[in-house]
LUMBARO-529030 format. One line per field, with one value per residue (C-alpha): x, y, z. Coordinates in nm, 3 decimals, m for minus. Each point is the difference from the previous one (the first is absolute). Example, Ala and Ser with C-alpha at 12.3 -4.5 7.8 and 13.67 -1.06 7.14 Angstrom:
2
xx <- c(1.230_0.137)
yy <- c(m0.450_0.344)
zz <- c(0.780_m0.066)
% end
This chain:
409
xx <- c(m0.290_0.369_0.005_m0.315_0.154_0.326_m0.186_m0.188_0.323_0.174_m0.297_m0.013_0.363_m0.073_m0.323_0.181_0.208_m0.290_m0.239_0.233_m0.090_m0.367_m0.008_0.112_m0.265_m0.278_0.108_m0.018_m0.358_m0.129_m0.049_m0.321_m0.052_0.353_0.113_0.148_0.281_0.124_0.357_0.085_0.346_0.302_0.298_0.038_m0.346_0.012_0.339_m0.097_0.259_m0.080_m0.017_m0.181_m0.174_m0.364_0.081_0.158_m0.280_m0.258_0.208_0.042_m0.365_m0.124_0.232_m0.198_m0.312_m0.235_m0.271_0.045_0.158_0.202_0.057_0.255_m0.008_0.334_m0.083_0.342_0.146_0.370_0.068_m0.358_m0.087_m0.299_m0.168_m0.023_m0.088_m0.292_m0.107_m0.024_m0.154_m0.375_0.033_0.197_m0.249_m0.289_0.177_0.141_m0.239_0.264_m0.083_0.320_0.246_0.365_0.212_0.374_0.054_0.136_0.375_m0.014_m0.178_0.315_0.246_m0.167_m0.167_m0.217_0.193_m0.311_m0.207_m0.352_m0.152_m0.281_m0.116_0.124_m0.010_0.380_0.018_m0.302_0.159_0.332_m0.173_m0.209_0.308_0.190_m0.272_0.092_0.282_0.065_0.070_0.241_0.173_0.032_0.161_0.231_0.116_0.056_0.212_0.211_0.039_0.126_0.246_0.159_0.032_0.329_m0.027_0.302_0.028_m0.019_m0.260_m0.244_0.031_m0.033_m0.332_m0.100_0.089_m0.202_m0.294_0.040_0.017_m0.326_m0.170_m0.266_0.202_m0.324_m0.022_0.337_m0.134_m0.293_0.237_0.202_m0.305_0.038_0.319_m0.118_0.076_0.327_0.123_m0.025_0.174_0.302_m0.227_m0.124_0.359_0.069_m0.301_0.092_0.359_m0.125_m0.234_0.292_0.217_m0.270_m0.065_0.283_m0.219_m0.279_0.010_m0.292_0.178_0.303_m0.231_m0.159_0.344_0.127_m0.303_0.092_0.352_m0.124_m0.098_m0.064_0.206_0.153_0.085_0.305_0.065_0.285_m0.249_m0.249_0.272_0.103_m0.356_m0.113_0.304_m0.107_m0.355_0.128_0.212_m0.314_m0.234_0.175_m0.326_m0.112_m0.104_0.013_0.352_0.146_m0.175_0.115_0.353_0.009_m0.134_0.262_0.272_m0.145_m0.048_0.374_0.092_0.089_m0.184_0.165_m0.067_m0.367_m0.020_0.171_m0.229_m0.313_0.133_0.059_m0.359_m0.138_0.196_m0.149_m0.359_m0.234_m0.196_0.173_m0.157_0.108_0.364_m0.030_m0.166_0.269_0.272_m0.180_0.005_0.371_0.075_m0.229_0.177_0.329_m0.146_0.035_m0.340_0.020_0.063_m0.262_m0.258_0.089_m0.057_m0.314_m0.141_0.081_m0.169_m0.307_m0.026_m0.017_m0.253_m0.224_0.018_m0.026_m0.241_m0.034_m0.323_m0.097_0.056_m0.206_m0.296_0.013_0.036_m0.293_m0.211_0.074_m0.094_m0.333_m0.088_0.095_m0.166_m0.315_m0.049_0.024_0.336_0.264_0.314_0.351_0.276_0.350_0.300_0.321_0.283_0.197_m0.228_m0.209_m0.371_m0.070_0.026_m0.256_m0.237_0.031_m0.063_m0.321_m0.118_0.055_m0.319_m0.100_m0.179_0.338_0.232_0.363_0.303_0.330_0.313_0.253_0.115_0.005_0.210_0.242_0.047_0.052_0.262_0.194_m0.006_0.060_0.195_m0.185_0.014_m0.181_m0.308_0.015_0.132_0.061_m0.017_m0.237_m0.211_0.294_m0.130_m0.117_0.002_m0.168_0.005_0.158_m0.230_0.089_m0.084_m0.337_m0.070_0.053_m0.228_m0.272_0.015_m0.034_m0.295_m0.167_0.046_m0.156_m0.293_m0.085_0.025_m0.194_m0.246_m0.069_m0.016)
yy <- c(m2.447_0.003_0.380_0.000_m0.247_0.198_0.326_m0.158_m0.132_0.336_0.178_m0.254_0.078_0.372_m0.064_m0.183_0.308_0.246_m0.212_m0.075_0.330_m0.035_m0.339_0.160_0.268_m0.256_m0.193_0.325_0.052_m0.346_0.080_0.194_0.308_0.120_0.359_m0.002_0.240_0.034_0.129_0.180_0.094_m0.109_m0.222_0.145_m0.146_m0.311_m0.138_m0.359_m0.145_m0.064_0.300_0.253_0.271_m0.108_m0.352_0.133_0.255_m0.279_m0.182_0.312_0.111_m0.343_m0.008_0.281_m0.093_0.220_m0.262_0.038_m0.248_0.184_m0.134_0.176_m0.019_0.082_0.157_0.152_m0.041_0.054_0.286_0.124_0.369_0.180_0.000_m0.379_m0.009_0.233_m0.205_m0.315_0.167_m0.036_m0.362_m0.080_0.180_m0.190_m0.337_0.014_0.247_0.127_0.196_0.201_0.088_0.076_0.176_0.051_0.101_0.252_m0.056_m0.166_0.304_0.196_m0.212_m0.240_0.025_m0.241_m0.173_m0.127_0.187_m0.020_0.204_m0.218_0.250_m0.189_m0.354_m0.047_0.077_m0.221_m0.290_0.036_0.011_m0.305_m0.200_0.098_m0.161_m0.343_m0.183_m0.208_0.318_0.116_m0.339_0.017_0.342_m0.135_m0.284_0.251_0.208_m0.303_m0.068_0.355_m0.048_m0.294_0.193_0.179_0.320_0.129_0.372_0.103_0.224_m0.280_m0.143_0.344_0.031_m0.336_0.112_0.315_m0.219_m0.204_0.319_0.104_m0.317_0.098_0.011_0.006_m0.370_m0.057_0.147_m0.240_m0.290_0.087_m0.072_m0.367_m0.001_0.145_m0.326_0.011_m0.315_0.168_0.329_m0.108_m0.015_0.348_0.127_m0.155_0.173_0.338_m0.028_m0.086_0.300_0.225_m0.153_0.075_0.348_0.141_0.303_m0.201_0.160_m0.204_m0.328_0.123_0.086_m0.346_m0.162_0.216_m0.095_m0.369_0.065_0.204_m0.298_m0.374_m0.276_0.224_0.291_0.176_0.359_0.031_m0.065_0.243_0.267_m0.075_m0.004_0.318_0.190_m0.091_0.116_0.337_0.039_m0.053_0.198_0.223_0.086_m0.353_0.007_m0.375_m0.038_0.242_m0.189_m0.344_0.123_0.154_m0.321_m0.207_0.224_0.015_m0.379_m0.038_0.265_0.259_0.266_0.307_m0.128_m0.047_0.355_0.141_m0.172_0.114_0.355_m0.016_m0.117_0.279_0.257_m0.130_m0.089_0.272_m0.083_m0.338_m0.099_m0.363_0.112_0.214_m0.289_m0.248_0.240_0.037_m0.379_m0.021_0.273_m0.173_m0.333_0.178_0.172_0.347_0.101_0.375_m0.055_m0.275_0.236_0.269_m0.230_m0.158_0.351_0.084_m0.318_0.067_0.362_m0.115_m0.269_0.252_0.270_m0.203_m0.276_m0.219_0.112_m0.353_m0.125_0.290_m0.085_m0.376_0.023_0.240_m0.211_m0.310_0.190_0.101_m0.353_m0.171_0.248_0.022_m0.374_0.044_m0.177_0.122_0.139_m0.010_0.178_m0.107_0.217_m0.174_m0.048_0.317_0.223_0.273_m0.076_0.372_m0.023_m0.282_0.198_0.305_m0.204_m0.142_0.333_m0.079_m0.210_m0.104_m0.307_m0.143_m0.168_0.093_m0.203_0.183_m0.216_0.280_0.020_m0.370_m0.089_0.289_m0.101_m0.364_0.103_0.182_m0.308_m0.262_m0.033_0.081_m0.368_m0.102_0.196_0.007_m0.246_0.262_0.373_m0.024_0.308_0.208_0.113_m0.353_m0.353_m0.337_m0.103_m0.291_m0.216_0.221_0.313_m0.138_m0.098_0.360_0.117_m0.252_0.081_0.371_m0.050_m0.231_0.249_0.283_m0.215_m0.119_0.353_0.178_m0.257_m0.205_0.267)
zz <- c(m2.428_0.090_0.025_0.209_0.247_0.005_0.062_0.288_0.149_m0.016_0.148_0.282_0.090_0.019_0.183_0.280_0.081_m0.019_0.206_0.291_0.156_m0.099_0.173_0.326_m0.042_m0.051_0.308_0.197_m0.111_0.097_0.366_0.048_0.217_m0.066_m0.042_m0.352_m0.087_m0.359_m0.043_m0.325_m0.121_m0.204_0.086_0.351_0.069_m0.220_0.111_m0.079_0.236_0.368_0.224_m0.218_0.199_m0.070_0.123_0.319_0.042_0.017_0.259_0.215_m0.014_0.100_0.302_0.160_0.198_m0.201_m0.045_m0.376_m0.242_m0.263_m0.350_m0.220_m0.381_m0.161_m0.337_m0.055_m0.349_m0.070_m0.239_m0.004_m0.039_0.147_m0.342_0.012_0.369_m0.069_m0.304_0.216_0.302_m0.049_m0.113_0.317_0.223_m0.154_0.012_0.353_0.170_0.244_0.314_m0.037_m0.278_0.077_m0.263_m0.020_m0.360_m0.247_m0.008_m0.343_m0.142_0.080_m0.193_m0.241_m0.339_m0.191_m0.277_m0.174_m0.254_0.138_m0.282_m0.134_m0.259_m0.305_m0.135_0.015_0.372_0.067_m0.189_0.187_0.335_m0.089_m0.102_0.313_0.209_m0.139_0.177_m0.315_m0.194_0.270_m0.002_m0.379_0.023_0.274_m0.226_m0.278_0.236_0.087_m0.372_m0.053_0.283_m0.178_m0.326_m0.062_m0.198_m0.189_0.038_m0.363_m0.160_m0.063_0.346_0.160_m0.175_0.142_0.350_m0.049_m0.101_0.318_0.207_m0.158_0.124_0.253_0.324_0.196_m0.083_0.168_0.323_m0.021_m0.066_0.308_0.212_m0.090_0.206_0.331_0.180_0.197_m0.175_m0.340_0.071_m0.205_m0.306_0.080_0.015_m0.342_m0.154_0.150_m0.118_m0.348_0.005_0.096_m0.271_m0.256_0.137_0.218_0.081_0.162_0.346_0.129_m0.079_0.197_0.291_0.004_m0.012_0.286_0.212_m0.035_0.130_0.298_0.216_0.008_m0.152_m0.265_0.230_m0.140_0.101_m0.249_m0.281_0.155_m0.006_m0.360_m0.135_0.173_m0.118_m0.354_0.074_0.121_m0.312_m0.208_0.225_0.257_0.179_0.081_0.367_0.053_m0.140_0.256_0.280_m0.112_m0.061_0.348_0.154_m0.183_0.150_0.351_0.017_m0.072_0.259_m0.265_0.195_m0.152_m0.352_0.093_0.136_m0.309_m0.252_0.185_0.021_m0.375_m0.054_0.218_m0.203_m0.327_0.095_0.126_0.317_0.036_0.333_m0.038_m0.024_0.312_0.183_m0.101_0.116_0.332_0.049_m0.077_0.256_0.252_m0.050_0.068_0.310_m0.156_0.131_m0.066_m0.371_m0.005_0.147_m0.254_m0.297_0.146_0.040_m0.362_m0.122_0.216_m0.113_m0.362_0.090_0.176_m0.266_m0.319_m0.093_m0.305_m0.169_m0.099_0.356_0.137_m0.224_0.059_0.377_0.028_m0.236_0.207_0.317_m0.151_m0.117_0.328_0.235_m0.215_0.054_0.378_0.019_0.245_m0.170_0.147_m0.194_0.099_m0.078_m0.107_0.252_0.092_m0.213_0.156_0.027_m0.041_m0.380_m0.004_0.220_m0.222_m0.314_0.148_0.139_0.369_m0.017_0.353_m0.136_m0.104_0.252_m0.070_0.110_0.047_m0.039_0.005_0.360_0.086_m0.304_0.042_0.363_m0.101_m0.256_0.270_0.219_m0.272_m0.323_m0.321_m0.107_0.318_m0.111_m0.381_m0.257_m0.270_m0.080_m0.295_0.086_0.117_0.336_0.085_m0.143_0.031_0.364_0.177_0.210_0.294_m0.198_m0.109_0.360_0.107_m0.279_0.084_0.372_m0.065_m0.236_0.254_0.283_m0.203_m0.120_0.350_0.136_m0.275_m0.138_0.314_0.268)
% end
């Protein structure tokens, strides 16, 4: 009985976070005769703080005297890939019955991988997946991890074997345990777990990445730590795209502009078709009002974007297009800030049934007139980042203008 009550309590805590956004969506649906728009994407759409672009889009659309009441559903999920967006699509369409779907997605397909074994073909994998669904199991593993942290291992032959045994413990469980500490007040616990993981396995690049992300912003922002950690990542894996970007951002935020340029140039020399590196360099030159160089690197990033496409992204985007349009739902495909919409149009076959939103010119112009930090809070994608409230306002206004022009002629 105790474990049942504990499981329920842990699930309730997680449920509160997940359902905050759902609660807003349900409120949006209560008013009848509304034009419902469902926004799909990752963290650039989700942005659970105030000022995300779907929230501002609803405000902007309803300011116009169109005679229509607009209701926006924010279905963005941080870290999500197009595989998962596609997997959830038909359920969302059936549940919310939107009149329009807006997508801004795909960046996570470029730089993330799934750390969980989803192969359900054998009993062992099925058992692991079943256990990982229970919060009590995760809590038990968390307590075990804290126990290990308190243990001191002497570095002799026997103890080395013990450490090897610990390293062999299913690290996928650690990633699940980290989810228990998503709350801002518990980030210190998350840091402790990540440092323990690195102590156990100094080659765990993903643990370094998670730790660096914590130090990038918020209460624990520390650009010195971001620099230290990403230098380690590059020693372990010299072709890690994200490490070059974070290292450059750590330099640029401390006015070490030449160091930022040098590390990105190094990344470009080592990584073929590194469009994120070219984009990040373009932003640094723009911020320093070196517009000719900025234009050169933006053009290089865009040429790669237009010529090459992630095969998985290509399939998922076209599959989503087919499903949405087949149901008679309007589809709006939004290109990310500063990126050329041409690549998106090519990927979807220049389909005239799709409304495309180009955010290249307006954001490049804004970056010439404002500092980078006025528009973006980071450089996580290289050629763009998560927006400030002002940046999301620009994005929302542009999307609204295109929707009203193209869908409500």
